[in-house]
C-alpha positions as CSV (number, residue, x, y, z in Angstrom):
1,X,16.3,23.4,8.9
2,X,14.5,20.1,8.2
3,X,13.7,18.0,11.3
4,X,13.9,14.2,11.4
5,X,11.5,11.9,13.2
6,X,12.5,8.2,13.5
7,X,9.8,5.6,14.2
8,X,11.0,2.3,15.5
9,X,9.2,-0.8,16.6
10,X,9.5,-3.4,19.4
11,X,8.4,-6.9,20.4
12,X,6.5,-7.9,17.3
13,X,6.2,-6.9,13.6
14,X,2.9,-5.8,12.2
15,X,2.2,-3.5,15.1
16,X,1.0,-0.6,13.0
17,X,4.2,1.5,12.8
18,X,3.1,2.5,9.2
19,X,-0.3,3.7,10.4
20,X,1.3,5.5,13.4
21,X,3.9,7.2,11.1
22,X,1.2,8.2,8.6
23,X,-1.0,9.5,11.4
24,X,1.9,11.6,12.9
25,X,2.4,13.0,9.4
26,X,-1.3,14.0,9.2
27,X,-1.2,15.6,12.7
28,X,1.8,17.8,11.6
29,X,0.3,18.6,8.2
30,X,-2.8,19.7,10.1
31,X,-0.6,22.2,11.9
32,X,0.5,23.7,8.6
33,X,3.9,21.8,8.3
34,X,5.0,20.0,5.2
35,X,5.9,16.4,5.8
36,X,7.8,13.7,3.8
37,X,7.4,10.1,5.0
38,X,10.1,7.5,4.3
39,X,10.0,3.7,4.7
40,X,13.3,2.0,5.4
41,X,13.3,-1.7,4.8
42,X,16.0,-4.0,6.1
43,X,15.9,-6.6,3.3
44,X,18.7,-6.9,0.7
45,X,16.2,-6.7,-2.2
46,X,16.6,-3.6,-4.2
47,X,12.8,-3.1,-4.1
48,X,9.7,-5.1,-3.2
49,X,9.0,-6.1,-6.7
50,X,10.4,-9.7,-6.5
51,X,8.8,-10.5,-3.1
52,X,5.7,-12.7,-2.9
53,X,2.7,-10.8,-1.4
54,X,2.2,-13.6,1.2
55,X,5.9,-13.0,2.3
56,X,5.7,-9.3,2.9
57,X,2.3,-7.9,1.9
58,X,1.2,-5.9,-1.1
59,X,3.7,-4.3,-3.5
60,X,2.7,-0.7,-3.8
61,X,3.7,1.2,-7.0
62,X,4.5,4.9,-7.0
63,X,3.9,7.5,-9.8
64,X,7.5,7.2,-10.9
65,X,7.3,3.4,-11.1
66,X,9.1,2.2,-7.9
67,X,7.8,-1.1,-6.4
68,X,7.6,-0.4,-2.7
69,X,6.4,-1.6,0.6
70,X,2.7,-1.3,1.4
71,X,3.3,1.4,4.0
72,X,4.1,3.8,1.2
73,X,0.4,3.3,0.3
74,X,-0.6,4.2,3.9
75,X,1.4,7.4,3.7
76,X,-0.3,8.4,0.4
77,X,-3.8,7.6,1.7
78,X,-3.4,9.5,5.0
79,X,-1.5,12.5,3.7
80,X,-3.1,12.7,0.3
81,X,0.1,13.3,-1.6
82,X,2.2,11.1,-3.9
83,X,5.5,9.5,-2.9
84,X,8.4,8.7,-5.1
85,X,11.7,6.8,-5.2
86,X,13.3,8.9,-2.5
87,X,10.6,7.9,0.0
88,X,11.6,4.2,-0.1
89,X,15.0,2.9,1.1
90,X,16.2,-0.7,1.3
91,X,19.5,-2.3,2.6
92,X,19.9,-3.6,-1.0
93,X,19.9,-0.1,-2.4
94,X,22.4,1.1,0.2
95,X,24.9,-1.7,-0.4
96,X,24.5,-1.4,-4.2
97,X,25.3,2.3,-4.0
98,X,28.2,1.9,-1.7
99,X,29.8,-0.8,-3.9
100,X,29.2,1.2,-7.0
101,X,30.9,4.3,-5.5
102,X,33.8,2.1,-4.4
103,X,34.2,0.7,-7.9
104,X,34.0,4.3,-9.3
105,X,36.8,5.4,-7.0
106,X,34.4,7.9,-5.3
107,X,35.9,7.1,-1.9
108,X,39.3,8.2,-3.2
109,X,41.3,5.2,-2.1
110,X,39.8,4.8,1.4
111,X,39.2,1.3,2.7
112,X,35.4,1.1,2.6
113,X,33.9,0.0,5.9
114,X,30.4,-1.1,6.9
115,X,30.7,1.6,9.6
116,X,30.7,4.5,8.9
117,X,30.2,4.3,5.1
118,X,26.9,2.3,5.1
119,X,25.2,4.5,7.7
120,X,26.5,7.6,5.9
121,X,24.8,6.5,2.7
122,X,21.6,5.9,4.7
123,X,21.9,9.5,6.1
124,X,22.5,10.8,2.6
125,X,19.3,9.2,1.3
126,X,17.3,10.5,4.3
127,X,18.5,14.0,3.6
128,X,17.6,13.6,-0.1
129,X,14.0,12.8,1.0
130,X,13.9,16.2,2.7
131,X,15.8,18.2,0.0
132,X,12.8,20.3,-0.9
133,X,13.3,23.5,1.2
134,X,9.6,23.5,1.9
135,X,9.7,20.2,3.8
136,X,9.7,20.7,7.5
137,X,9.8,17.1,8.7
138,X,11.1,13.8,7.3
139,X,9.4,10.9,9.2
140,X,11.4,7.7,8.8
141,X,9.8,4.4,9.7
142,X,12.3,1.5,10.3
143,X,10.8,-1.9,9.3
144,X,11.0,-4.8,11.6
145,X,11.8,-4.6,15.3
146,X,14.8,-3.3,17.3
147,X,17.2,-6.1,18.2
148,X,17.1,-7.6,14.7
149,X,20.6,-7.8,13.3
150,X,19.6,-6.4,9.9
151,X,18.4,-3.1,11.4
152,X,21.6,-2.2,13.3
153,X,23.0,0.0,10.6
154,X,19.8,2.0,10.2
155,X,19.8,2.6,14.0
156,X,23.4,3.6,13.8
157,X,22.5,6.2,11.1
158,X,19.8,7.6,13.3
159,X,22.2,7.8,16.2
160,X,24.8,9.5,14.2
161,X,22.3,12.1,13.0
162,X,21.2,12.8,16.5
163,X,24.8,13.2,17.8
164,X,25.5,15.8,15.1
165,X,22.3,17.8,15.5
166,X,20.3,16.6,18.6
167,X,17.9,19.5,18.3
168,X,16.8,18.2,14.9
169,X,16.0,14.6,15.8
170,X,13.1,13.0,17.7
171,X,12.8,9.2,18.3
172,X,9.3,7.6,18.6
173,X,9.3,4.0,19.7
174,X,6.1,1.9,19.0
175,X,5.9,-1.2,21.1
176,X,3.4,-3.8,22.3
177,X,1.7,-4.3,25.7
178,X,-0.1,-7.7,25.8
179,X,-3.0,-8.5,28.1
180,X,-2.7,-12.3,28.6
181,X,-6.2,-13.7,29.1
182,X,-5.0,-16.0,31.9
183,X,-3.8,-13.0,33.9
184,X,-6.2,-10.2,32.9
185,X,-3.6,-7.4,33.4
186,X,-1.8,-5.3,30.8
187,X,1.9,-6.0,31.0
188,X,4.6,-3.4,30.4
189,X,7.7,-5.7,30.5
190,X,7.9,-6.3,26.7
191,X,8.0,-2.6,26.1
192,X,10.7,-2.2,28.7
193,X,12.8,-4.8,27.1
194,X,12.4,-3.3,23.6
195,X,13.4,0.2,24.9
196,X,16.4,-1.3,26.6
197,X,17.4,-2.9,23.3
198,X,17.0,0.5,21.6
199,X,19.1,2.1,24.4
200,X,21.9,-0.5,23.6
201,X,22.0,0.9,20.1
202,X,22.7,4.3,21.6
203,X,19.2,5.7,21.2
204,X,16.9,7.0,23.9
205,X,13.3,7.5,22.7
206,X,11.6,10.8,23.3
207,X,8.1,9.2,23.0
208,X,6.8,5.7,23.6
209,X,3.6,4.7,21.7
210,X,2.0,1.8,23.4
211,X,0.1,-0.6,21.0
212,X,-2.4,-2.6,23.0
213,X,-5.8,-4.1,22.9
214,X,-7.1,-1.6,25.4
215,X,-6.3,2.1,26.2
216,X,-3.2,2.5,28.5
217,X,-4.2,3.6,32.0
218,X,-2.2,6.0,34.1
219,X,-0.5,3.2,36.1
220,X,0.9,1.7,32.9
221,X,2.0,5.1,31.6
222,X,3.7,5.9,34.9
223,X,5.5,2.6,34.9
224,X,6.8,3.0,31.3
225,X,7.8,6.5,32.2
226,X,9.9,5.3,35.1
227,X,11.5,2.3,33.4
228,X,11.9,3.8,29.9
229,X,13.1,7.3,31.0
230,X,10.4,9.3,29.2
231,X,8.0,11.8,30.6
232,X,4.6,10.3,31.5
233,X,2.8,12.6,29.1
234,X,5.1,11.3,26.3
235,X,3.7,7.8,26.8
236,X,1.0,7.6,24.2
237,X,-1.9,5.1,24.0
238,X,-2.5,3.6,20.6
239,X,-5.1,1.0,21.4
240,X,-7.1,-1.2,19.0
241,X,-9.9,0.7,17.2
242,X,-12.6,-0.3,14.7
243,X,-10.8,1.3,11.7
244,X,-7.2,2.4,11.1
245,X,-8.6,5.8,10.0
246,X,-9.5,6.4,13.7
247,X,-5.8,6.4,14.8
248,X,-5.1,10.1,13.9
249,X,-8.1,11.1,16.1
250,X,-6.8,8.9,19.0
251,X,-3.4,10.5,18.8
252,X,-4.7,14.0,18.3
253,X,-6.8,13.6,21.5
254,X,-3.6,13.1,23.4
255,X,-2.0,16.1,21.7
256,X,0.8,14.1,20.2
257,X,1.3,16.6,17.4
258,X,1.6,19.5,19.8
259,X,4.0,17.5,22.0
260,X,6.3,16.7,19.1
261,X,6.4,20.3,18.0
262,X,7.2,21.4,21.6
263,X,10.0,18.8,21.7
264,X,11.5,20.4,18.7
265,X,11.0,23.9,20.1
266,X,8.6,24.8,17.2
267,X,5.3,26.8,17.2
268,X,2.2,24.7,17.7
269,X,1.0,25.9,14.4
270,X,2.8,27.2,11.3
271,X,1.0,30.5,10.9
272,X,2.4,31.5,7.5
273,X,0.8,28.4,5.9
274,X,-2.7,29.1,7.1
275,X,-3.5,25.4,7.7
276,X,-6.8,23.9,6.8
277,X,-8.5,21.9,9.5
278,X,-7.8,18.4,8.0
279,X,-8.9,16.7,11.2
280,X,-12.4,18.1,11.0
281,X,-12.9,16.3,7.6
282,X,-11.2,13.2,9.1
283,X,-13.5,13.3,12.1
284,X,-16.5,13.4,9.7
285,X,-15.1,10.3,7.9
286,X,-14.7,8.5,11.2
287,X,-18.4,9.3,12.1
288,X,-19.5,7.8,8.7
289,X,-17.4,4.7,9.3
290,X,-19.0,4.1,12.7
291,X,-22.6,5.0,11.6
292,X,-23.2,3.1,8.3
293,X,-25.4,0.0,8.7
294,X,-26.5,-1.3,5.3
295,X,-24.0,-3.9,4.2
296,X,-22.5,-4.5,0.7
297,X,-20.9,-7.9,0.2
298,X,-17.9,-7.9,-2.1
299,X,-16.0,-11.0,-3.0
300,X,-12.3,-10.9,-4.0
301,X,-11.4,-13.8,-6.2
302,X,-7.7,-14.5,-6.0
303,X,-4.9,-16.7,-4.6
304,X,-2.6,-14.6,-2.4
305,X,-4.6,-15.1,0.8
306,X,-3.1,-18.0,2.8
307,X,-0.1,-18.0,5.0
308,X,-0.3,-21.3,6.8
309,X,-3.7,-21.4,8.6
310,X,-4.1,-17.7,8.5
311,X,-5.5,-15.2,5.9
312,X,-3.2,-12.4,4.9
313,X,-5.3,-9.4,4.0
314,X,-2.2,-7.3,3.4
315,X,-1.7,-9.0,0.1
316,X,-4.5,-6.8,-1.3
317,X,-4.5,-3.9,1.2
318,X,-4.9,-1.1,-1.4
319,X,-7.8,-3.0,-3.0
320,X,-9.5,-3.4,0.3
321,X,-9.0,0.2,1.3
322,X,-10.3,1.4,-2.1
323,X,-13.5,-0.7,-1.6
324,X,-13.9,0.9,1.9
325,X,-13.5,4.4,0.6
326,X,-16.1,3.9,-2.1
327,X,-18.5,2.2,0.3
328,X,-18.3,5.0,2.8
329,X,-18.9,7.5,0.0
330,X,-22.2,5.6,-0.8
331,X,-23.0,5.4,3.0
332,X,-22.8,1.6,3.1
333,X,-20.8,-0.9,5.1
334,X,-18.2,-3.0,3.3
335,X,-18.2,-6.7,3.9
336,X,-15.2,-8.1,2.0
337,X,-14.8,-11.9,1.7
338,X,-12.0,-14.0,0.2
339,X,-12.9,-16.4,-2.6
340,X,-10.1,-18.9,-3.4
341,X,-10.1,-19.3,-7.2
342,X,-8.7,-22.8,-6.9
343,X,-12.0,-24.0,-5.3
344,X,-13.9,-23.4,-8.6
345,X,-11.3,-25.4,-10.5
346,X,-12.0,-28.4,-8.3
347,X,-15.8,-28.0,-8.2
348,X,-17.3,-25.8,-10.9
349,X,-20.8,-26.0,-9.3
350,X,-19.6,-23.9,-6.4
351,X,-19.4,-20.9,-8.6
352,X,-23.1,-20.4,-8.0
353,X,-22.3,-19.0,-4.6
354,X,-21.4,-15.8,-6.4
355,X,-25.2,-15.0,-6.4
356,X,-24.7,-14.2,-2.7
357,X,-22.4,-11.3,-3.5
358,X,-23.3,-7.7,-4.6
359,X,-20.1,-7.5,-6.7
360,X,-16.8,-9.3,-7.3
361,X,-13.3,-8.1,-7.9
362,X,-10.4,-10.0,-9.6
363,X,-7.2,-8.2,-8.5
364,X,-3.7,-8.3,-9.8
365,X,-1.5,-11.3,-9.8
366,X,1.0,-13.5,-11.7
367,X,1.3,-17.1,-12.7
368,X,-1.0,-20.0,-13.7
369,X,-2.3,-21.1,-10.3
370,X,-6.0,-20.4,-9.9
371,X,-6.6,-18.9,-13.4
372,X,-9.2,-21.4,-14.6
373,X,-11.2,-20.8,-11.4
374,X,-11.1,-17.0,-12.1
375,X,-12.3,-17.6,-15.6
376,X,-15.2,-19.7,-14.3
377,X,-16.1,-16.9,-11.9
378,X,-16.0,-14.4,-14.7
379,X,-18.2,-16.4,-17.0
380,X,-20.8,-16.7,-14.2
381,X,-20.6,-12.9,-13.4
382,X,-20.9,-12.0,-17.0
383,X,-23.9,-14.2,-17.7
384,X,-25.7,-13.5,-14.4
385,X,-25.1,-9.7,-14.4
386,X,-23.1,-9.6,-11.2
387,X,-21.1,-6.3,-11.0
388,X,-17.4,-7.0,-11.8
389,X,-14.2,-4.9,-11.5
390,X,-11.0,-6.4,-12.9
391,X,-7.6,-5.0,-11.9
392,X,-4.7,-5.7,-14.2
393,X,-4.7,-9.6,-14.2
394,X,-8.5,-9.2,-13.8
395,X,-8.7,-7.5,-17.2
396,X,-6.6,-10.2,-18.7
397,X,-8.8,-13.0,-17.3
398,X,-11.9,-11.2,-18.6
399,X,-10.5,-11.0,-22.1
400,X,-9.6,-14.7,-22.0
401,X,-13.1,-15.6,-20.8
402,X,-14.8,-13.5,-23.5
403,X,-12.6,-14.9,-26.2
404,X,-13.3,-18.5,-25.3
405,X,-17.0,-18.3,-24.4
406,X,-18.4,-15.5,-26.6
407,X,-16.0,-15.5,-29.6
408,X,-15.6,-19.3,-29.5
409,X,-11.8,-19.1,-29.6
410,X,-11.0,-22.5,-28.2
411,X,-7.9,-22.6,-26.0
412,X,-7.6,-18.8,-25.9
413,X,-5.2,-17.8,-23.2
414,X,-2.3,-15.6,-22.0
415,X,1.2,-16.7,-23.1
416,X,2.1,-16.3,-19.5
417,X,-0.2,-19.2,-18.6
418,X,0.1,-21.2,-21.8
419,X,3.0,-20.3,-24.2
420,X,1.6,-22.7,-26.8
421,X,-2.0,-21.3,-26.8
422,X,-3.5,-21.2,-30.3
423,X,-5.1,-17.8,-29.5
424,X,-2.7,-15.6,-27.5
425,X,-5.3,-12.9,-26.7
426,X,-2.9,-11.7,-24.0
427,X,0.7,-11.4,-25.2
428,X,4.1,-9.9,-24.3
429,X,5.4,-6.8,-25.9
430,X,8.7,-7.5,-27.8
431,X,10.9,-5.6,-25.2
432,X,9.3,-7.7,-22.4
433,X,10.0,-10.9,-24.3
434,X,13.7,-9.9,-24.5
435,X,13.9,-9.1,-20.8
436,X,12.4,-12.5,-19.7
437,X,14.8,-14.4,-22.0
438,X,17.6,-12.6,-20.3
439,X,16.0,-13.3,-16.8
440,X,15.8,-9.6,-16.0
441,X,12.8,-9.6,-13.7
442,X,13.5,-6.9,-11.1
443,X,12.1,-3.5,-11.9
444,X,11.4,-4.4,-15.5
445,X,7.5,-4.5,-15.6
446,X,5.6,-1.7,-17.2
447,X,5.7,0.4,-14.1
448,X,4.3,3.7,-12.9
449,X,1.9,6.3,-14.3
450,X,0.9,6.3,-18.0
451,X,-1.8,8.4,-19.7
452,X,-5.0,6.9,-20.9
453,X,-7.5,8.5,-23.4
454,X,-11.1,7.4,-22.5
455,X,-13.7,6.4,-25.0
456,X,-16.6,8.9,-25.0
457,X,-19.8,7.3,-23.7
458,X,-18.0,4.5,-22.0
459,X,-18.6,3.5,-18.3
460,X,-15.1,4.7,-17.5
461,X,-15.7,8.1,-19.2
462,X,-18.8,8.5,-17.2
463,X,-17.0,7.6,-13.9
464,X,-14.0,9.9,-14.4
465,X,-15.9,12.7,-16.0
466,X,-13.0,13.6,-18.2
467,X,-11.4,12.6,-21.5
468,X,-7.8,11.8,-20.3
469,X,-6.5,10.2,-17.1
470,X,-3.2,9.0,-15.7
471,X,-3.0,5.7,-13.8
472,X,-0.3,3.4,-12.3
473,X,0.8,0.1,-13.8
474,X,2.6,-3.1,-12.8
475,X,2.5,-5.8,-15.4
476,X,4.3,-7.4,-18.3
477,X,1.5,-8.8,-20.5
478,X,-0.9,-6.8,-22.7
479,X,-4.1,-7.1,-24.7
480,X,-3.1,-8.6,-28.1
481,X,-4.3,-6.1,-30.7
482,X,-4.4,-8.8,-33.4
483,X,-7.7,-9.9,-31.7
484,X,-9.1,-6.4,-31.1
485,X,-11.5,-6.3,-34.0
486,X,-12.8,-9.8,-33.5
487,X,-13.5,-9.2,-29.8
488,X,-15.1,-5.8,-30.2
489,X,-17.3,-7.0,-33.1
490,X,-18.6,-9.6,-30.6
491,X,-19.5,-6.9,-28.1
492,X,-16.4,-6.2,-26.0
493,X,-16.0,-2.4,-25.7
494,X,-12.6,-0.7,-25.4
495,X,-13.0,2.0,-22.8
496,X,-9.5,3.5,-22.8
497,X,-6.2,3.4,-24.8
498,X,-2.6,4.4,-24.1
499,X,-2.2,6.2,-27.4
500,X,1.6,6.3,-27.8
501,X,1.8,2.4,-28.0
502,X,-1.9,1.9,-29.0
503,X,-2.4,-0.4,-25.9
504,X,-5.8,-1.3,-24.5
505,X,-6.1,0.0,-20.9
506,X,-9.8,-0.6,-20.2
507,X,-12.4,-3.1,-21.4
508,X,-16.1,-3.0,-20.7
509,X,-19.4,-4.8,-21.4
510,X,-22.0,-2.1,-22.2
511,X,-25.0,-4.4,-21.7
512,X,-24.1,-5.3,-18.1
513,X,-24.8,-3.4,-14.8
514,X,-21.1,-3.0,-14.4
515,X,-18.4,-5.1,-16.1
516,X,-15.1,-3.2,-16.3
517,X,-11.5,-4.4,-16.4
518,X,-8.4,-2.1,-16.2
519,X,-4.9,-2.9,-17.2
520,X,-3.7,-0.4,-14.6
521,X,-4.2,-0.4,-10.8
522,X,-6.8,2.2,-9.8
523,X,-6.6,1.1,-6.2
524,X,-3.2,2.9,-5.8
525,X,-4.8,6.3,-6.2
526,X,-7.9,5.9,-4.0
527,X,-8.0,8.1,-0.9
528,X,-10.3,8.0,2.1
529,X,-11.5,11.5,1.5
530,X,-11.4,11.2,-2.3
531,X,-12.4,7.6,-3.4
532,X,-11.4,6.4,-6.8
533,X,-14.0,7.1,-9.5
534,X,-14.1,3.5,-10.8
535,X,-14.5,2.0,-7.3
536,X,-17.3,4.5,-6.7
537,X,-19.1,3.5,-9.9
538,X,-18.5,-0.2,-9.1
539,X,-19.9,0.1,-5.5
540,X,-22.8,2.1,-6.8
541,X,-23.7,-0.7,-9.2
542,X,-23.3,-3.3,-6.4
543,X,-25.5,-1.2,-4.1
544,X,-28.1,-1.2,-6.9
545,X,-28.0,-5.0,-7.1
């Protein structure tokens, strides 16, 4: 029977529940068990597609085209398997389904109540995530923190599942232990309060994972054991480390995987599956991360960085991780710096600072803000042979720059930026034009995996080492084929095509160390132990510079 692990958080958001959940999944997978990770988000949005990246971090797209929370990306990177629609649940999805069922008379005349019908729908979806008979564990991470009103119904669903089958449920609570500089002592009280709040929802955690700046000492563990009613060896230290990829090793050292299996009454290893020692490979990766010295400086030219006075790296987390994976493959240390595209719009001379970088990336995005700055950066990178990788919007900006400055198409642009442009080198497909007119924005981009046939002899073909690939998309606007001949005669190479609709997927400049733009998002398929081919090729060129 499938077992369920619920991961909740306390005190503050952004503690690393996603990394903890992914690490637990890796530990159990290393023991031969099959795991499905689920992210439960409390917002009423149906998916993450209409949320600004600075509001809630990157939108991660699955193979089947669901716009999800960035933690789905963490699960894929750590466990090296694809997630789908059933791995992502929001309050909006739950209410939408309950209301639809009520309208369809599926409750057979009952008065539909928030409790129990909403928690029951949550339970149904959690069980659907574990419907594959081979899945041993469903690890469900609840977004936010306990005590927030919007999370009450998810906690109720977890409580109801435990009441019905207590032997099949384990609760893991991740909470924060601050060390105030004026005191100099790690404090347990915030964790005690968050556990008491969890208790008020009818849930007693089996494990407490202490997130802190420093490792938890025995005194802190004993205190949390006493006041949170968990065994002392079930208080796990998850202290700050140099890289998130160290976390599985930190948890493995405390035998968290074995302890979870013991709590369920399961063998410490699933013999029938003949598990491969994944942690050995992971350990080698961590050694590489800690040992590389030579630095590669990569600039990300974009706009989704600022939240007040702070820089929000989560806006481009998959891009950053893909850079890291490729750098470690080449045994170099990544130094990623943010370049605000709007700065180049105000002062074009500042674009010369790009000489200091070994390579630049223009990632995905939407809207007009910062686009002229990106185009200036691209012109400089093209003319000065600075390695460039464009992702989705980055391809579109590269096409606009080439059309204007090489093909002399004055005013060339995307119709997203300038609907009246005389040269719409980036345009909408007819079906997208109809959707926008009807204001149907949610879930209507070109989403998910599409095949792409590579041009033999292209940079992309060399990088992938194959003729046909499949990559994930998230965009509305496309390369305008009416300008294809004019741009290719001027030197732009088409590196890949989606044959069914004859859409350009990859553009390149063959007389450049590395100048590649993709209409898809290769960063979504990069893994720490299996870096993405295009990122590997890009970092290789940057290393050469």
